mmCIF file as gemmi writes it, N, C-alpha and C atoms, coordinates in Angstrom:
data_model
loop_
_atom_site.group_PDB
_atom_site.id
_atom_site.type_symbol
_atom_site.label_atom_id
_atom_site.label_alt_id
_atom_site.label_comp_id
_atom_site.label_asym_id
_atom_site.label_entity_id
_atom_site.label_seq_id
_atom_site.pdbx_PDB_ins_code
_atom_site.Cartn_x
_atom_site.Cartn_y
_atom_site.Cartn_z
_atom_site.occupancy
_atom_site.B_iso_or_equiv
_atom_site.pdbx_formal_charge
_atom_site.auth_seq_id
_atom_site.auth_asym_id
_atom_site.pdbx_PDB_model_num
ATOM 1 N N . MET Axp A 1 ? 0.349 -0.607 -0.318 1 0 ? 1 A 1
ATOM 2 C CA . MET Axp A 1 ? -0.073 0.192 -0.215 1 0 ? 1 A 1
ATOM 3 C C . MET Axp A 1 ? 0.474 1.29 -0.158 1 0 ? 1 A 1
ATOM 4 N N . PRO Axp A 2 ? 0.991 1.999 -0.805 1 0 ? 2 A 1
ATOM 5 C CA . PRO Axp A 2 ? 1.602 2.989 -0.67 1 0 ? 2 A 1
ATOM 6 C C . PRO Axp A 2 ? 1.272 4.146 0.227 1 0 ? 2 A 1
ATOM 7 N N . TYR Axp A 3 ? 1.974 5.149 0.542 1 0 ? 3 A 1
ATOM 8 C CA . TYR Axp A 3 ? 1.848 5.976 1.674 1 0 ? 3 A 1
ATOM 9 C C . TYR Axp A 3 ? 1.267 7.252 0.894 1 0 ? 3 A 1
ATOM 10 N N . SER Axp A 4 ? -0.009 7.804 1.364 1 0 ? 4 A 1
ATOM 11 C CA . SER Axp A 4 ? -0.682 8.831 1.192 1 0 ? 4 A 1
ATOM 12 C C . SER Axp A 4 ? -0.133 10.505 1.591 1 0 ? 4 A 1
ATOM 13 N N . THR Axp A 5 ? 0.611 10.258 2.848 1 0 ? 5 A 1
ATOM 14 C CA . THR Axp A 5 ? 0.669 11.476 3.858 1 0 ? 5 A 1
ATOM 15 C C . THR Axp A 5 ? 1.859 11.463 4.225 1 0 ? 5 A 1
ATOM 16 N N . LEU Axp A 6 ? 3.115 9.955 3.81 1 0 ? 6 A 1
ATOM 17 C CA . LEU Axp A 6 ? 4.267 10.362 3.928 1 0 ? 6 A 1
ATOM 18 C C . LEU Axp A 6 ? 5.045 9.937 3.298 1 0 ? 6 A 1
ATOM 19 N N . THR Axp A 7 ? 6.291 10.832 3.184 1 0 ? 7 A 1
ATOM 20 C CA . THR Axp A 7 ? 7.392 10.524 2.102 1 0 ? 7 A 1
ATOM 21 C C . THR Axp A 7 ? 8.203 10.222 2.447 1 0 ? 7 A 1
ATOM 22 N N . PRO Axp A 8 ? 9.053 8.493 2.59 1 0 ? 8 A 1
ATOM 23 C CA . PRO Axp A 8 ? 10.302 8.412 2.842 1 0 ? 8 A 1
ATOM 24 C C . PRO Axp A 8 ? 11.859 9.331 2.598 1 0 ? 8 A 1
ATOM 25 N N . PRO Axp A 9 ? 12.65 9.249 3.213 1 0 ? 9 A 1
ATOM 26 C CA . PRO Axp A 9 ? 13.792 10.319 3.322 1 0 ? 9 A 1
ATOM 27 C C . PRO Axp A 9 ? 14.293 9.699 2.282 1 0 ? 9 A 1
ATOM 28 N N . PRO Axp A 10 ? 15.228 10.531 1.7 1 0 ? 10 A 1
ATOM 29 C CA . PRO Axp A 10 ? 16.078 10.398 0.576 1 0 ? 10 A 1
ATOM 30 C C . PRO Axp A 10 ? 16.813 9.121 0.744 1 0 ? 10 A 1
ATOM 31 N N . GLY Axp A 11 ? 17.255 8.213 0.596 1 0 ? 11 A 1
ATOM 32 C CA . GLY Axp A 11 ? 18.167 6.604 0.512 1 0 ? 11 A 1
ATOM 33 C C . GLY Axp A 11 ? 17.706 5.789 -0.413 1 0 ? 11 A 1
ATOM 34 N N . GLY Axp A 12 ? 18.546 4.896 -0.553 1 0 ? 12 A 1
ATOM 35 C CA . GLY Axp A 12 ? 18.339 3.704 -1.261 1 0 ? 12 A 1
ATOM 36 C C . GLY Axp A 12 ? 17.919 2.415 -0.84 1 0 ? 12 A 1
ATOM 37 N N . LYS Axp A 13 ? 17.762 1.635 -1.688 1 0 ? 13 A 1
ATOM 38 C CA . LYS Axp A 13 ? 16.835 0.764 -1.378 1 0 ? 13 A 1
ATOM 39 C C . LYS Axp A 13 ? 18.115 -1.037 -0.864 1 0 ? 13 A 1
ATOM 40 N N . ILE Axp A 14 ? 17.876 -1.191 -0.033 1 0 ? 14 A 1
ATOM 41 C CA . ILE Axp A 14 ? 18.314 -2.904 0.414 1 0 ? 14 A 1
ATOM 42 C C . ILE Axp A 14 ? 17.951 -3.418 -0.604 1 0 ? 14 A 1
ATOM 43 N N . SER Axp A 15 ? 18.592 -4.723 -1.051 1 0 ? 15 A 1
ATOM 44 C CA . SER Axp A 15 ? 17.957 -5.616 -1.953 1 0 ? 15 A 1
ATOM 45 C C . SER Axp A 15 ? 18.949 -6.826 -2.204 1 0 ? 15 A 1
ATOM 46 N N . ILE Axp A 16 ? 18.224 -7.663 -2.831 1 0 ? 16 A 1
ATOM 47 C CA . ILE Axp A 16 ? 19.166 -9.058 -2.947 1 0 ? 16 A 1
ATOM 48 C C . ILE Axp A 16 ? 19.261 -9.39 -4.584 1 0 ? 16 A 1
ATOM 49 N N . THR Axp A 17 ? 20.319 -9.499 -5.007 1 0 ? 17 A 1
ATOM 50 C CA . THR Axp A 17 ? 20.155 -10.057 -6.386 1 0 ? 17 A 1
ATOM 51 C C . THR Axp A 17 ? 21.051 -11.326 -6.066 1 0 ? 17 A 1
ATOM 52 N N . ALA Axp A 18 ? 20.819 -12.159 -6.749 1 0 ? 18 A 1
ATOM 53 C CA . ALA Axp A 18 ? 21.531 -13.606 -7.015 1 0 ? 18 A 1
ATOM 54 C C . ALA Axp A 18 ? 22.047 -13.69 -5.569 1 0 ? 18 A 1
ATOM 55 N N . GLY Axp A 19 ? 20.659 -14.175 -4.839 1 0 ? 19 A 1
ATOM 56 C CA . GLY Axp A 19 ? 21.716 -14.428 -3.423 1 0 ? 19 A 1
ATOM 57 C C . GLY Axp A 19 ? 22.01 -13.469 -2.375 1 0 ? 19 A 1
ATOM 58 N N . LYS Axp A 20 ? 22.816 -12.475 -3.225 1 0 ? 20 A 1
ATOM 59 C CA . LYS Axp A 20 ? 23.786 -11.512 -2.611 1 0 ? 20 A 1
ATOM 60 C C . LYS Axp A 20 ? 23.224 -10.093 -2.064 1 0 ? 20 A 1
ATOM 61 N N . LEU Axp A 21 ? 22.947 -10.21 -0.586 1 0 ? 21 A 1
ATOM 62 C CA . LEU Axp A 21 ? 22.825 -8.854 -0.074 1 0 ? 21 A 1
ATOM 63 C C . LEU Axp A 21 ? 23.057 -7.703 -0.419 1 0 ? 21 A 1
ATOM 64 N N . ASN Axp A 22 ? 22.451 -6.779 -0.773 1 0 ? 22 A 1
ATOM 65 C CA . ASN Axp A 22 ? 22.836 -5.415 -1.933 1 0 ? 22 A 1
ATOM 66 C C . ASN Axp A 22 ? 22.467 -3.826 -0.612 1 0 ? 22 A 1
ATOM 67 N N . VAL Axp A 23 ? 23.483 -3.2 0.116 1 0 ? 23 A 1
ATOM 68 C CA . VAL Axp A 23 ? 23.058 -2.469 0.684 1 0 ? 23 A 1
ATOM 69 C C . VAL Axp A 23 ? 23.593 -1.226 0.241 1 0 ? 23 A 1
ATOM 70 N N . PRO Axp A 24 ? 23.266 0.124 -0.249 1 0 ? 24 A 1
ATOM 71 C CA . PRO Axp A 24 ? 23.905 0.934 -0.509 1 0 ? 24 A 1
ATOM 72 C C . PRO Axp A 24 ? 24.424 2.127 0.956 1 0 ? 24 A 1
ATOM 73 N N . ASP Axp A 25 ? 24.988 2.775 0.214 1 0 ? 25 A 1
ATOM 74 C CA . ASP Axp A 25 ? 25.603 3.908 1.261 1 0 ? 25 A 1
ATOM 75 C C . ASP Axp A 25 ? 24.798 4.269 2.366 1 0 ? 25 A 1
ATOM 76 N N . ASN Axp A 26 ? 23.414 4.496 1.735 1 0 ? 26 A 1
ATOM 77 C CA . ASN Axp A 26 ? 22.386 5.622 2.369 1 0 ? 26 A 1
ATOM 78 C C . ASN Axp A 26 ? 20.943 4.793 2.525 1 0 ? 26 A 1
ATOM 79 N N . PRO Axp A 27 ? 21.015 3.469 3.131 1 0 ? 27 A 1
ATOM 80 C CA . PRO Axp A 27 ? 20.015 2.902 3.238 1 0 ? 27 A 1
ATOM 81 C C . PRO Axp A 27 ? 18.935 3.177 4.146 1 0 ? 27 A 1
ATOM 82 N N . ILE Axp A 28 ? 17.989 3.052 3.225 1 0 ? 28 A 1
ATOM 83 C CA . ILE Axp A 28 ? 16.268 3.584 3.959 1 0 ? 28 A 1
ATOM 84 C C . ILE Axp A 28 ? 15.941 2.634 4.667 1 0 ? 28 A 1
ATOM 85 N N . LEU Axp A 29 ? 15.757 2.434 6.365 1 0 ? 29 A 1
ATOM 86 C CA . LEU Axp A 29 ? 15.589 1.889 7.376 1 0 ? 29 A 1
ATOM 87 C C . LEU Axp A 29 ? 14.316 2.273 8.192 1 0 ? 29 A 1
ATOM 88 N N . PRO Axp A 30 ? 12.547 1.372 8.228 1 0 ? 30 A 1
ATOM 89 C CA . PRO Axp A 30 ? 11.983 1.521 8.559 1 0 ? 30 A 1
ATOM 90 C C . PRO Axp A 30 ? 11.64 1.681 10.395 1 0 ? 30 A 1
ATOM 91 N N . PHE Axp A 31 ? 11.533 2.492 11.154 1 0 ? 31 A 1
ATOM 92 C CA . PHE Axp A 31 ? 11.541 1.749 12.795 1 0 ? 31 A 1
ATOM 93 C C . PHE Axp A 31 ? 10.148 2.485 13.23 1 0 ? 31 A 1
ATOM 94 N N . ILE Axp A 32 ? 9.182 1.638 14.178 1 0 ? 32 A 1
ATOM 95 C CA . ILE Axp A 32 ? 8.687 1.788 14.995 1 0 ? 32 A 1
ATOM 96 C C . ILE Axp A 32 ? 8.625 2.494 16.558 1 0 ? 32 A 1
ATOM 97 N N . ARG Axp A 33 ? 9.101 3.841 16.766 1 0 ? 33 A 1
ATOM 98 C CA . ARG Axp A 33 ? 9.325 4.177 17.624 1 0 ? 33 A 1
ATOM 99 C C . ARG Axp A 33 ? 8.832 3.79 18.847 1 0 ? 33 A 1
ATOM 100 N N . GLY Axp A 34 ? 9.447 3.146 19.548 1 0 ? 34 A 1
ATOM 101 C CA . GLY Axp A 34 ? 8.851 2.38 21.134 1 0 ? 34 A 1
ATOM 102 C C . GLY Axp A 34 ? 8.128 1.434 21.159 1 0 ? 34 A 1
ATOM 103 N N . ASP Axp A 35 ? 8.891 0.759 19.764 1 0 ? 35 A 1
ATOM 104 C CA . ASP Axp A 35 ? 7.894 -0.343 19.551 1 0 ? 35 A 1
ATOM 105 C C . ASP Axp A 35 ? 8.668 -1.466 20.569 1 0 ? 35 A 1
ATOM 106 N N . GLY Axp A 36 ? 8.279 -2.019 21.715 1 0 ? 36 A 1
ATOM 107 C CA . GLY Axp A 36 ? 8.803 -2.696 22.189 1 0 ? 36 A 1
ATOM 108 C C . GLY Axp A 36 ? 9.669 -2.125 23.416 1 0 ? 36 A 1
ATOM 109 N N . THR Axp A 37 ? 10.137 -1.07 23.015 1 0 ? 37 A 1
ATOM 110 C CA . THR Axp A 37 ? 11.307 -0.658 24.198 1 0 ? 37 A 1
ATOM 111 C C . THR Axp A 37 ? 10.542 0.813 24.905 1 0 ? 37 A 1
ATOM 112 N N . GLY Axp A 38 ? 10.243 1.562 24.148 1 0 ? 38 A 1
ATOM 113 C CA . GLY Axp A 38 ? 9.623 2.169 24.613 1 0 ? 38 A 1
ATOM 114 C C . GLY Axp A 38 ? 10.218 3.804 24.024 1 0 ? 38 A 1
ATOM 115 N N . PRO Axp A 39 ? 9.597 5.04 23.547 1 0 ? 39 A 1
ATOM 116 C CA . PRO Axp A 39 ? 9.902 5.527 23.145 1 0 ? 39 A 1
ATOM 117 C C . PRO Axp A 39 ? 11.307 6.204 23.589 1 0 ? 39 A 1
ATOM 118 N N . ASP Axp A 40 ? 11.49 6.545 24.921 1 0 ? 40 A 1
ATOM 119 C CA . ASP Axp A 40 ? 13.289 6.984 25.249 1 0 ? 40 A 1
ATOM 120 C C . ASP Axp A 40 ? 14.296 6.254 25.174 1 0 ? 40 A 1
ATOM 121 N N . ILE Axp A 41 ? 13.984 4.843 24.7 1 0 ? 41 A 1
ATOM 122 C CA . ILE Axp A 41 ? 14.914 3.838 24.842 1 0 ? 41 A 1
ATOM 123 C C . ILE Axp A 41 ? 15.68 4.034 23.163 1 0 ? 41 A 1
ATOM 124 N N . TRP Axp A 42 ? 14.557 4.348 22.057 1 0 ? 42 A 1
ATOM 125 C CA . TRP Axp A 42 ? 14.414 4.225 20.62 1 0 ? 42 A 1
ATOM 126 C C . TRP Axp A 42 ? 15.868 5.839 20.247 1 0 ? 42 A 1
ATOM 127 N N . ALA Axp A 43 ? 14.94 6.806 20.977 1 0 ? 43 A 1
ATOM 128 C CA . ALA Axp A 43 ? 15.532 7.768 20.887 1 0 ? 43 A 1
ATOM 129 C C . ALA Axp A 43 ? 17.196 7.084 21.316 1 0 ? 43 A 1
ATOM 130 N N . ALA Axp A 44 ? 17.366 7.306 22.085 1 0 ? 44 A 1
ATOM 131 C CA . ALA Axp A 44 ? 18.98 6.762 22.312 1 0 ? 44 A 1
ATOM 132 C C . ALA Axp A 44 ? 19.862 6.188 21.574 1 0 ? 44 A 1
ATOM 133 N N . SER Axp A 45 ? 18.524 5.072 21.43 1 0 ? 45 A 1
ATOM 134 C CA . SER Axp A 45 ? 19.49 3.979 20.74 1 0 ? 45 A 1
ATOM 135 C C . SER Axp A 45 ? 19.791 4.103 19.195 1 0 ? 45 A 1
ATOM 136 N N . GLN Axp A 46 ? 19.025 5.386 18.679 1 0 ? 46 A 1
ATOM 137 C CA . GLN Axp A 46 ? 18.827 6.074 17.242 1 0 ? 46 A 1
ATOM 138 C C . GLN Axp A 46 ? 20.329 6.597 16.986 1 0 ? 46 A 1
ATOM 139 N N . ARG Axp A 47 ? 20.777 7.131 18.6 1 0 ? 47 A 1
ATOM 140 C CA . ARG Axp A 47 ? 22.272 8.083 18.439 1 0 ? 47 A 1
ATOM 141 C C . ARG Axp A 47 ? 22.909 6.824 18.704 1 0 ? 47 A 1
ATOM 142 N N . VAL Axp A 48 ? 22.985 6.009 19.45 1 0 ? 48 A 1
ATOM 143 C CA . VAL Axp A 48 ? 23.968 5.255 19.149 1 0 ? 48 A 1
ATOM 144 C C . VAL Axp A 48 ? 24.242 4.116 18.015 1 0 ? 48 A 1
ATOM 145 N N . PHE Axp A 49 ? 23.236 3.869 17.47 1 0 ? 49 A 1
ATOM 146 C CA . PHE Axp A 49 ? 23.806 3.531 15.708 1 0 ? 49 A 1
ATOM 147 C C . PHE Axp A 49 ? 24.316 4.035 14.845 1 0 ? 49 A 1
ATOM 148 N N . ASP Axp A 50 ? 23.836 5.734 14.916 1 0 ? 50 A 1
ATOM 149 C CA . ASP Axp A 50 ? 24.218 6.517 14.298 1 0 ? 50 A 1
ATOM 150 C C . ASP Axp A 50 ? 25.472 6.649 14.404 1 0 ? 50 A 1
ATOM 151 N N . ALA Axp A 51 ? 26.08 7.188 15.581 1 0 ? 51 A 1
ATOM 152 C CA . ALA Axp A 51 ? 27.56 7.054 15.669 1 0 ? 51 A 1
ATOM 153 C C . ALA Axp A 51 ? 28.441 6.116 15.952 1 0 ? 51 A 1
ATOM 154 N N . ALA Axp A 52 ? 27.673 5.126 15.942 1 0 ? 52 A 1
ATOM 155 C CA . ALA Axp A 52 ? 28.807 3.318 15.728 1 0 ? 52 A 1
ATOM 156 C C . ALA Axp A 52 ? 28.999 3.562 14.132 1 0 ? 52 A 1
ATOM 157 N N . ILE Axp A 53 ? 27.724 3.99 13.204 1 0 ? 53 A 1
ATOM 158 C CA . ILE Axp A 53 ? 27.634 4.003 11.631 1 0 ? 53 A 1
ATOM 159 C C . ILE Axp A 53 ? 28.868 4.76 11.01 1 0 ? 53 A 1
ATOM 160 N N . GLN Axp A 54 ? 28.716 6.347 11.899 1 0 ? 54 A 1
ATOM 161 C CA . GLN Axp A 54 ? 30.144 7.457 12.179 1 0 ? 54 A 1
ATOM 162 C C . GLN Axp A 54 ? 31.703 6.651 12.398 1 0 ? 54 A 1
ATOM 163 N N . LYS Axp A 55 ? 31.73 6.32 13.315 1 0 ? 55 A 1
ATOM 164 C CA . LYS Axp A 55 ? 32.389 5.864 13.578 1 0 ? 55 A 1
ATOM 165 C C . LYS Axp A 55 ? 33.222 4.811 12.245 1 0 ? 55 A 1
ATOM 166 N N . ALA Axp A 56 ? 32.201 3.533 12.279 1 0 ? 56 A 1
ATOM 167 C CA . ALA Axp A 56 ? 33.19 2.84 11.367 1 0 ? 56 A 1
ATOM 168 C C . ALA Axp A 56 ? 33.266 2.883 10.248 1 0 ? 56 A 1
ATOM 169 N N . TYR Axp A 57 ? 32.199 3.941 9.469 1 0 ? 57 A 1
ATOM 170 C CA . TYR Axp A 57 ? 32.63 3.725 8.199 1 0 ? 57 A 1
ATOM 171 C C . TYR Axp A 57 ? 33.156 5.498 7.515 1 0 ? 57 A 1
ATOM 172 N N . GLY Axp A 58 ? 33.183 6.019 8.918 1 0 ? 58 A 1
ATOM 173 C CA . GLY Axp A 58 ? 34.344 8.09 8.94 1 0 ? 58 A 1
ATOM 174 C C . GLY Axp A 58 ? 33.286 8.683 7.709 1 0 ? 58 A 1
ATOM 175 N N . GLY Axp A 59 ? 32.102 8.78 8.11 1 0 ? 59 A 1
ATOM 176 C CA . GLY Axp A 59 ? 31.363 9.428 7.385 1 0 ? 59 A 1
ATOM 177 C C . GLY Axp A 59 ? 30.533 9.049 5.903 1 0 ? 59 A 1
ATOM 178 N N . ARG Axp A 60 ? 31.156 7.692 5.267 1 0 ? 60 A 1
ATOM 179 C CA . ARG Axp A 60 ? 30.454 7.419 3.863 1 0 ? 60 A 1
ATOM 180 C C . ARG Axp A 60 ? 29.402 6.594 3.941 1 0 ? 60 A 1
ATOM 181 N N . ARG Axp A 61 ? 29.028 6.018 4.928 1 0 ? 61 A 1
ATOM 182 C CA . ARG Axp A 61 ? 27.801 5.486 4.947 1 0 ? 61 A 1
ATOM 183 C C . ARG Axp A 61 ? 27.053 6.47 5.861 1 0 ? 61 A 1
ATOM 184 N N . LYS Axp A 62 ? 25.735 6.16 6.037 1 0 ? 62 A 1
ATOM 185 C CA . LYS Axp A 62 ? 24.733 6.95 6.589 1 0 ? 62 A 1
ATOM 186 C C . LYS Axp A 62 ? 23.504 6.346 6.501 1 0 ? 62 A 1
ATOM 187 N N . VAL Axp A 63 ? 22.193 6.105 7.255 1 0 ? 63 A 1
ATOM 188 C CA . VAL Axp A 63 ? 21.069 5.329 7.861 1 0 ? 63 A 1
ATOM 189 C C . VAL Axp A 63 ? 20.134 6.638 7.082 1 0 ? 63 A 1
ATOM 190 N N . ALA Axp A 64 ? 19.212 6.156 6.538 1 0 ? 64 A 1
ATOM 191 C CA . ALA Axp A 64 ? 17.859 7.445 6.184 1 0 ? 64 A 1
ATOM 192 C C . ALA Axp A 64 ? 17.263 6.91 7.294 1 0 ? 64 A 1
ATOM 193 N N . TRP Axp A 65 ? 16.687 6.641 8.268 1 0 ? 65 A 1
ATOM 194 C CA . TRP Axp A 65 ? 15.949 6.464 8.689 1 0 ? 65 A 1
ATOM 195 C C . TRP Axp A 65 ? 14.168 6.964 8.469 1 0 ? 65 A 1
ATOM 196 N N . PHE Axp A 66 ? 13.18 6.115 8.459 1 0 ? 66 A 1
ATOM 197 C CA . PHE Axp A 66 ? 11.926 6.447 8.285 1 0 ? 66 A 1
ATOM 198 C C . PHE Axp A 66 ? 11.069 6.309 9.428 1 0 ? 66 A 1
ATOM 199 N N . GLU Axp A 67 ? 10.532 6.422 9.949 1 0 ? 67 A 1
ATOM 200 C CA . GLU Axp A 67 ? 9.466 6.464 10.867 1 0 ? 67 A 1
ATOM 201 C C . GLU Axp A 67 ? 8.422 5.441 10.499 1 0 ? 67 A 1
ATOM 202 N N . SER Axp A 68 ? 7.818 4.142 11.027 1 0 ? 68 A 1
ATOM 203 C CA . SER Axp A 68 ? 6.484 4.064 10.435 1 0 ? 68 A 1
ATOM 204 C C . SER Axp A 68 ? 5.567 4.577 11.582 1 0 ? 68 A 1
ATOM 205 N N . TRP Axp A 69 ? 4.11 4.903 10.89 1 0 ? 69 A 1
ATOM 206 C CA . TRP Axp A 69 ? 3.407 4.808 11.714 1 0 ? 69 A 1
ATOM 207 C C . TRP Axp A 69 ? 2.508 3.694 11.387 1 0 ? 69 A 1
ATOM 208 N N . GLN Axp A 70 ? 1.954 3.293 13.413 1 0 ? 70 A 1
ATOM 209 C CA . GLN Axp A 70 ? 1.221 2.253 12.948 1 0 ? 70 A 1
ATOM 210 C C . GLN Axp A 70 ? 0.376 2.343 14.129 1 0 ? 70 A 1
ATOM 211 N N . ALA Axp A 71 ? -1.138 1.328 13.86 1 0 ? 71 A 1
ATOM 212 C CA . ALA Axp A 71 ? -2.102 1.56 14.959 1 0 ? 71 A 1
ATOM 213 C C . ALA Axp A 71 ? -2.042 2.769 15.583 1 0 ? 71 A 1
ATOM 214 N N . LYS Axp A 72 ? -2.385 3.222 17.11 1 0 ? 72 A 1
ATOM 215 C CA . LYS Axp A 72 ? -2.589 4.878 17.195 1 0 ? 72 A 1
ATOM 216 C C . LYS Axp A 72 ? -2.142 5.395 16.827 1 0 ? 72 A 1
ATOM 217 N N . PRO Axp A 73 ? -0.504 5.911 16.715 1 0 ? 73 A 1
ATOM 218 C CA . PRO Axp A 73 ? -0.141 6.978 15.78 1 0 ? 73 A 1
ATOM 219 C C . PRO Axp A 73 ? -0.367 6.923 14.576 1 0 ? 73 A 1
ATOM 220 N N . LEU Axp A 74 ? -0.713 6.171 14.115 1 0 ? 74 A 1
ATOM 221 C CA . LEU Axp A 74 ? -1.041 6.075 12.392 1 0 ? 74 A 1
ATOM 222 C C . LEU Axp A 74 ? -2.749 6.734 12.609 1 0 ? 74 A 1
ATOM 223 N N . ASN Axp A 75 ? -3.848 6.202 13.067 1 0 ? 75 A 1
ATOM 224 C CA . ASN Axp A 75 ? -4.545 7.093 13.281 1 0 ? 75 A 1
ATOM 225 C C . ASN Axp A 75 ? -4.641 8.181 13.44 1 0 ? 75 A 1
ATOM 226 N N . ARG Axp A 76 ? -4.22 8.884 14.705 1 0 ? 76 A 1
ATOM 227 C CA . ARG Axp A 76 ? -3.621 10.296 14.481 1 0 ? 76 A 1
ATOM 228 C C . ARG Axp A 76 ? -3.611 11.056 13.682 1 0 ? 76 A 1
ATOM 229 N N . ASN Axp A 77 ? -2.512 10.474 12.374 1 0 ? 77 A 1
ATOM 230 C CA . ASN Axp A 77 ? -2.336 11.265 11.863 1 0 ? 77 A 1
ATOM 231 C C . ASN Axp A 77 ? -3.342 10.935 10.359 1 0 ? 77 A 1
ATOM 232 N N . SER Axp A 78 ? -4.306 10.332 10.605 1 0 ? 78 A 1
ATOM 233 C CA . SER Axp A 78 ? -5.535 9.905 9.354 1 0 ? 78 A 1
ATOM 234 C C . SER Axp A 78 ? -4.691 9.242 8.249 1 0 ? 78 A 1
ATOM 235 N N . ILE Axp A 79 ? -3.932 7.916 8.736 1 0 ? 79 A 1
ATOM 236 C CA . ILE Axp A 79 ? -3.879 6.783 7.639 1 0 ? 79 A 1
ATOM 237 C C . ILE Axp A 79 ? -4.486 5.496 8.436 1 0 ? 79 A 1
ATOM 238 N N . ILE Axp A 80 ? -4.568 5.236 6.93 1 0 ? 80 A 1
ATOM 239 C CA . ILE Axp A 80 ? -5.124 3.831 7.002 1 0 ? 80 A 1
ATOM 240 C C . ILE Axp A 80 ? -3.618 2.673 7.609 1 0 ? 80 A 1
ATOM 241 N N . GLY Axp A 81 ? -3.884 2.398 8.259 1 0 ? 81 A 1
ATOM 242 C CA . GLY Axp A 81 ? -3.021 1.205 8.798 1 0 ? 81 A 1
ATOM 243 C C . GLY Axp A 81 ? -3.18 0.043 9.551 1 0 ? 81 A 1
ATOM 244 N N . CYS Axp A 82 ? -2.676 -0.624 10.261 1 0 ? 82 A 1
ATOM 245 C CA . CYS Axp A 82 ? -2.678 -1.962 10.421 1 0 ? 82 A 1
ATOM 246 C C . CYS Axp A 82 ? -3.735 -2.373 11.529 1 0 ? 82 A 1
ATOM 247 N N . PRO Axp A 83 ? -4.497 -3.087 11.446 1 0 ? 83 A 1
ATOM 248 C CA . PRO Axp A 83 ? -5.748 -3.763 12.173 1 0 ? 83 A 1
ATOM 249 C C . PRO Axp A 83 ? -5.089 -3.437 13.665 1 0 ? 83 A 1
ATOM 250 N N . THR Axp A 84 ? -5.702 -3.216 14.272 1 0 ? 84 A 1
ATOM 251 C CA . THR Axp A 84 ? -5.554 -3.673 16.179 1 0 ? 84 A 1
ATOM 252 C C . THR Axp A 84 ? -6.593 -4.685 16.738 1 0 ? 84 A 1
ATOM 253 N N . THR Axp A 85 ? -6.12 -5.428 17.898 1 0 ? 85 A 1
ATOM 254 C CA . THR Axp A 85 ? -6.455 -6.255 18.415 1 0 ? 85 A 1
ATOM 255 C C . THR Axp A 85 ? -7.166 -5.514 19.697 1 0 ? 85 A 1
ATOM 256 N N . ARG Axp A 86 ? -8.325 -5.91 20.23 1 0 ? 86 A 1
ATOM 257 C CA . ARG Axp A 86 ? -8.527 -5.917 21.497 1 0 ? 86 A 1
ATOM 258 C C . ARG Axp A 86 ? -9.202 -6.927 21.988 1 0 ? 86 A 1
């Protein structure tokens, strides 16, 4: 389903070709804020991930983080999303 009100950040698509994983220098990685850990943990984790990538690749690679809206946050933004269970 295409996004009607969200636009992914500039970045490359991760793919598999002939059984080989192809990761661009700027992969788009979706995340759900607070999924299982709480939003405060995600905020700290994202800074740690970015710092590790910076240190490992010297600025040559960088993740394009893309927040994926699900359930209640999704409904708050008037976008059709995943069904919720009750």
